[in-house]
Backbone as JSON Lines, residues from 0, in Angstrom:
{"i":0,"aa":"X","n":[0.84,-1.18,0.0],"ca":[0.0,0.0,0.0],"c":[0.89,1.24,0.0]}
{"i":1,"aa":"X","n":[0.56,2.16,-0.85],"ca":[1.35,3.38,-0.99],"c":[0.75,4.49,-0.13]}
{"i":2,"aa":"X","n":[1.57,5.07,0.72],"ca":[1.11,6.17,1.55],"c":[1.35,7.48,0.84]}
{"i":3,"aa":"X","n":[0.51,8.46,1.13],"ca":[0.7,9.78,0.55],"c":[1.89,10.44,1.23]}
{"i":4,"aa":"X","n":[2.78,10.95,0.43],"ca":[3.97,11.61,0.95],"c":[3.66,13.07,1.23]}
{"i":5,"aa":"X","n":[4.25,13.62,2.24],"ca":[4.02,15.03,2.57],"c":[4.42,15.93,1.42]}
{"i":6,"aa":"X","n":[5.27,15.45,0.53],"ca":[5.69,16.26,-0.6],"c":[4.58,16.41,-1.63]}
{"i":7,"aa":"X","n":[3.49,15.6,-1.51],"ca":[2.35,15.73,-2.41],"c":[1.59,17.02,-2.17]}
{"i":8,"aa":"X","n":[1.86,17.66,-1.06],"ca":[1.17,18.91,-0.73],"c":[2.2,19.98,-0.5]}
{"i":9,"aa":"X","n":[1.75,21.2,-0.53],"ca":[2.65,22.33,-0.32],"c":[3.16,22.32,1.12]}
{"i":10,"aa":"X","n":[4.48,22.33,1.32],"ca":[5.0,22.34,2.69],"c":[4.67,23.64,3.41]}
{"i":11,"aa":"X","n":[4.41,23.54,4.67],"ca":[4.05,24.7,5.48],"c":[5.0,24.76,6.67]}
{"i":12,"aa":"X","n":[5.28,25.94,7.14],"ca":[6.07,26.09,8.36],"c":[5.14,25.95,9.55]}
{"i":13,"aa":"X","n":[5.65,25.31,10.61],"ca":[4.84,25.1,11.81],"c":[4.28,26.39,12.36]}
{"i":14,"aa":"X","n":[5.04,27.46,12.29],"ca":[4.57,28.73,12.86],"c":[3.4,29.3,12.07]}
{"i":15,"aa":"X","n":[3.19,28.84,10.85],"ca":[2.11,29.37,10.02],"c":[0.85,28.52,10.08]}
{"i":16,"aa":"X","n":[0.92,27.4,10.74],"ca":[-0.24,26.51,10.77],"c":[-1.37,27.1,11.59]}
{"i":17,"aa":"X","n":[-2.55,27.01,11.05],"ca":[-3.74,27.53,11.74],"c":[-4.46,26.37,12.41]}
{"i":18,"aa":"X","n":[-5.27,26.69,13.38],"ca":[-6.06,25.66,14.03],"c":[-7.26,25.3,13.16]}
{"i":19,"aa":"X","n":[-7.63,24.05,13.19],"ca":[-8.81,23.59,12.45],"c":[-10.0,23.72,13.39]}
{"i":20,"aa":"X","n":[-11.14,24.17,12.84],"ca":[-12.33,24.43,13.65],"c":[-12.68,23.25,14.54]}
{"i":21,"aa":"X","n":[-12.91,22.1,13.95],"ca":[-13.24,20.93,14.75],"c":[-12.92,19.68,13.96]}
{"i":22,"aa":"X","n":[-12.51,18.66,14.68],"ca":[-12.24,17.39,14.04],"c":[-13.55,16.61,13.94]}
{"i":23,"aa":"X","n":[-13.74,15.9,12.85],"ca":[-14.98,15.13,12.7],"c":[-14.99,13.91,13.61]}
{"i":24,"aa":"X","n":[-16.18,13.44,13.91],"ca":[-16.36,12.23,14.69],"c":[-16.04,11.04,13.78]}
{"i":25,"aa":"X","n":[-15.11,10.18,14.16],"ca":[-14.74,9.06,13.29],"c":[-15.89,8.12,12.99]}
{"i":26,"aa":"X","n":[-16.94,8.13,13.8],"ca":[-18.08,7.25,13.57],"c":[-19.07,7.81,12.56]}
{"i":27,"aa":"X","n":[-18.85,9.0,12.03],"ca":[-19.81,9.63,11.15],"c":[-19.26,9.83,9.74]}
{"i":28,"aa":"X","n":[-18.7,8.8,9.16],"ca":[-18.16,8.88,7.8],"c":[-19.17,8.37,6.8]}
{"i":29,"aa":"X","n":[-20.4,8.88,6.85],"ca":[-21.5,8.37,6.04],"c":[-21.26,8.47,4.54]}
{"i":30,"aa":"X","n":[-20.79,9.6,4.06],"ca":[-20.61,9.79,2.62],"c":[-19.45,8.97,2.07]}
{"i":31,"aa":"X","n":[-18.58,8.54,2.93],"ca":[-17.43,7.77,2.47],"c":[-17.47,6.33,2.98]}
{"i":32,"aa":"X","n":[-18.59,5.93,3.55],"ca":[-18.73,4.57,4.04],"c":[-18.58,3.6,2.87]}
{"i":33,"aa":"X","n":[-17.87,2.53,3.1],"ca":[-17.68,1.53,2.07],"c":[-16.43,1.74,1.22]}
{"i":34,"aa":"X","n":[-15.73,2.83,1.42],"ca":[-14.48,3.04,0.69],"c":[-13.38,2.17,1.28]}
{"i":35,"aa":"X","n":[-12.55,1.61,0.4],"ca":[-11.37,0.94,0.93],"c":[-10.24,1.97,1.02]}
{"i":36,"aa":"X","n":[-9.1,1.57,1.53],"ca":[-8.02,2.53,1.76],"c":[-7.5,3.16,0.48]}
{"i":37,"aa":"X","n":[-7.43,2.38,-0.6],"ca":[-6.95,2.95,-1.88],"c":[-7.93,3.98,-2.41]}
{"i":38,"aa":"X","n":[-9.23,3.69,-2.33],"ca":[-10.24,4.66,-2.78],"c":[-10.21,5.9,-1.9]}
{"i":39,"aa":"X","n":[-9.96,5.71,-0.62],"ca":[-9.87,6.83,0.31],"c":[-8.73,7.77,-0.09]}
{"i":40,"aa":"X","n":[-7.57,7.2,-0.4],"ca":[-6.43,8.01,-0.83],"c":[-6.78,8.82,-2.08]}
{"i":41,"aa":"X","n":[-7.45,8.17,-3.01],"ca":[-7.83,8.84,-4.25],"c":[-8.81,9.98,-3.98]}
{"i":42,"aa":"X","n":[-9.79,9.74,-3.12],"ca":[-10.77,10.77,-2.78],"c":[-10.1,11.96,-2.08]}
{"i":43,"aa":"X","n":[-9.13,11.68,-1.22],"ca":[-8.41,12.75,-0.53],"c":[-7.69,13.63,-1.54]}
{"i":44,"aa":"X","n":[-7.06,13.01,-2.52],"ca":[-6.33,13.78,-3.54],"c":[-7.27,14.66,-4.36]}
{"i":45,"aa":"X","n":[-8.51,14.2,-4.6],"ca":[-9.44,14.92,-5.47],"c":[-10.37,15.88,-4.74]}
{"i":46,"aa":"X","n":[-10.51,15.72,-3.44],"ca":[-11.51,16.48,-2.67],"c":[-11.22,17.98,-2.68]}
{"i":47,"aa":"X","n":[-12.27,18.76,-2.94],"ca":[-12.17,20.21,-2.91],"c":[-13.17,20.82,-1.92]}
{"i":48,"aa":"X","n":[-14.07,20.01,-1.41],"ca":[-15.13,20.48,-0.52],"c":[-14.72,20.29,0.94]}
{"i":49,"aa":"X","n":[-14.78,21.36,1.74],"ca":[-14.38,21.24,3.15],"c":[-15.2,20.2,3.93]}
{"i":50,"aa":"X","n":[-16.48,20.09,3.63],"ca":[-17.31,19.11,4.34],"c":[-16.9,17.68,3.97]}
{"i":51,"aa":"X","n":[-16.59,17.47,2.7],"ca":[-16.13,16.15,2.27],"c":[-14.79,15.83,2.92]}
{"i":52,"aa":"X","n":[-13.93,16.82,3.04],"ca":[-12.65,16.59,3.71],"c":[-12.85,16.15,5.15]}
{"i":53,"aa":"X","n":[-13.84,16.71,5.83],"ca":[-14.12,16.29,7.21],"c":[-14.54,14.83,7.25]}
{"i":54,"aa":"X","n":[-15.38,14.42,6.3],"ca":[-15.82,13.03,6.26],"c":[-14.67,12.1,5.89]}
{"i":55,"aa":"X","n":[-13.84,12.55,4.97],"ca":[-12.67,11.75,4.61],"c":[-11.71,11.62,5.78]}
{"i":56,"aa":"X","n":[-11.61,12.67,6.59],"ca":[-10.76,12.61,7.78],"c":[-11.29,11.55,8.75]}
{"i":57,"aa":"X","n":[-12.59,11.51,8.92],"ca":[-13.18,10.51,9.81],"c":[-12.86,9.1,9.3]}
{"i":58,"aa":"X","n":[-12.96,8.9,8.0],"ca":[-12.64,7.59,7.43],"c":[-11.15,7.27,7.6]}
{"i":59,"aa":"X","n":[-10.3,8.26,7.4],"ca":[-8.86,8.05,7.57],"c":[-8.55,7.67,9.02]}
{"i":60,"aa":"X","n":[-9.26,8.29,9.95],"ca":[-9.06,7.96,11.37],"c":[-9.51,6.53,11.65]}
{"i":61,"aa":"X","n":[-10.59,6.1,11.01],"ca":[-11.06,4.73,11.2],"c":[-10.03,3.71,10.69]}
{"i":62,"aa":"X","n":[-9.38,4.04,9.58],"ca":[-8.35,3.16,9.03],"c":[-7.02,3.3,9.75]}
{"i":63,"aa":"X","n":[-6.91,4.28,10.64],"ca":[-5.66,4.51,11.34],"c":[-4.59,5.1,10.44]}
{"i":64,"aa":"X","n":[-5.01,5.86,9.44],"ca":[-4.08,6.44,8.46],"c":[-3.7,7.85,8.87]}
{"i":65,"aa":"X","n":[-2.72,7.95,9.76],"ca":[-2.27,9.25,10.24],"c":[-1.7,10.1,9.11]}
{"i":66,"aa":"X","n":[-1.11,9.45,8.11],"ca":[-0.57,10.21,6.97],"c":[-1.68,10.94,6.23]}
{"i":67,"aa":"X","n":[-2.82,10.28,6.04],"ca":[-3.95,10.92,5.36],"c":[-4.57,12.01,6.23]}
{"i":68,"aa":"X","n":[-4.65,11.76,7.53],"ca":[-5.19,12.78,8.44],"c":[-4.35,14.04,8.35]}
{"i":69,"aa":"X","n":[-3.03,13.89,8.34],"ca":[-2.14,15.04,8.24],"c":[-2.32,15.78,6.92]}
{"i":70,"aa":"X","n":[-2.43,15.03,5.82],"ca":[-2.63,15.65,4.51],"c":[-3.95,16.42,4.48]}
{"i":71,"aa":"X","n":[-5.0,15.82,5.04],"ca":[-6.31,16.47,5.05],"c":[-6.26,17.74,5.89]}
{"i":72,"aa":"X","n":[-5.62,17.67,7.05],"ca":[-5.5,18.86,7.89],"c":[-4.78,19.99,7.17]}
{"i":73,"aa":"X","n":[-3.69,19.67,6.51],"ca":[-2.93,20.7,5.81],"c":[-3.71,21.26,4.63]}
{"i":74,"aa":"X","n":[-4.46,20.42,3.93],"ca":[-5.3,20.92,2.83],"c":[-6.4,21.81,3.36]}
{"i":75,"aa":"X","n":[-6.98,21.43,4.49],"ca":[-8.03,22.25,5.1],"c":[-7.49,23.61,5.51]}
{"i":76,"aa":"X","n":[-6.3,23.62,6.08],"ca":[-5.67,24.88,6.49],"c":[-5.43,25.75,5.27]}
{"i":77,"aa":"X","n":[-4.91,25.15,4.19],"ca":[-4.67,25.93,2.97],"c":[-5.96,26.48,2.39]}
{"i":78,"aa":"X","n":[-7.03,25.67,2.43],"ca":[-8.33,26.15,1.93],"c":[-8.84,27.32,2.76]}
{"i":79,"aa":"X","n":[-8.67,27.22,4.07],"ca":[-9.11,28.32,4.95],"c":[-8.32,29.59,4.67]}
{"i":80,"aa":"X","n":[-7.03,29.45,4.44],"ca":[-6.21,30.62,4.11],"c":[-6.65,31.25,2.79]}
{"i":81,"aa":"X","n":[-6.95,30.4,1.81],"ca":[-7.41,30.91,0.53],"c":[-8.73,31.67,0.69]}
{"i":82,"aa":"X","n":[-9.64,31.11,1.47],"ca":[-10.91,31.8,1.72],"c":[-10.68,33.13,2.41]}
{"i":83,"aa":"X","n":[-9.75,33.16,3.36],"ca":[-9.43,34.43,4.02],"c":[-8.9,35.46,3.03]}
{"i":84,"aa":"X","n":[-8.04,35.02,2.12],"ca":[-7.5,35.93,1.11],"c":[-8.6,36.43,0.18]}
{"i":85,"aa":"X","n":[-9.51,35.53,-0.19],"ca":[-10.63,35.94,-1.05],"c":[-11.5,36.98,-0.35]}
{"i":86,"aa":"X","n":[-11.7,36.78,0.95],"ca":[-12.49,37.75,1.71],"c":[-11.78,39.09,1.8]}
{"i":87,"aa":"X","n":[-10.46,39.07,1.87],"ca":[-9.69,40.31,1.89],"c":[-9.93,41.13,0.63]}
{"i":88,"aa":"X","n":[-10.14,40.44,-0.48],"ca":[-10.39,41.11,-1.75],"c":[-11.88,41.23,-2.05]}
{"i":89,"aa":"X","n":[-12.69,40.87,-1.06],"ca":[-14.15,40.9,-1.17],"c":[-14.65,40.04,-2.32]}
{"i":90,"aa":"X","n":[-13.97,38.92,-2.54],"ca":[-14.4,37.94,-3.54],"c":[-15.05,36.79,-2.81]}
{"i":91,"aa":"X","n":[-16.01,36.17,-3.44],"ca":[-16.69,35.04,-2.82],"c":[-16.58,33.84,-3.75]}
{"i":92,"aa":"X","n":[-16.36,32.64,-3.19],"ca":[-16.32,31.45,-4.04],"c":[-17.7,31.19,-4.62]}
{"i":93,"aa":"X","n":[-17.76,30.39,-5.67],"ca":[-19.02,30.11,-6.36],"c":[-19.9,29.12,-5.64]}
{"i":94,"aa":"X","n":[-19.5,28.62,-4.5],"ca":[-20.29,27.6,-3.78],"c":[-21.54,28.17,-3.23]}
């Protein structure tokens, strides 16, 4: 099984890391129920929706995949930063 390498995502300095609002409950991975670990990795790479990332994190926690949890956290942090920058320019995403 191939684990996602931290180099697959943009490296961040520890001092720049933001806190994540809340971690999902590992028992509530409804939208990703039935995924195997390989499908989970693929979904993590493709996910753009913050809510889906929370569900994927719950599934990663169920599989004990700390590497995926870390990748999801860092992607969530980057998404939050992007949203903050968009708000600075008074732009809103199309969601």
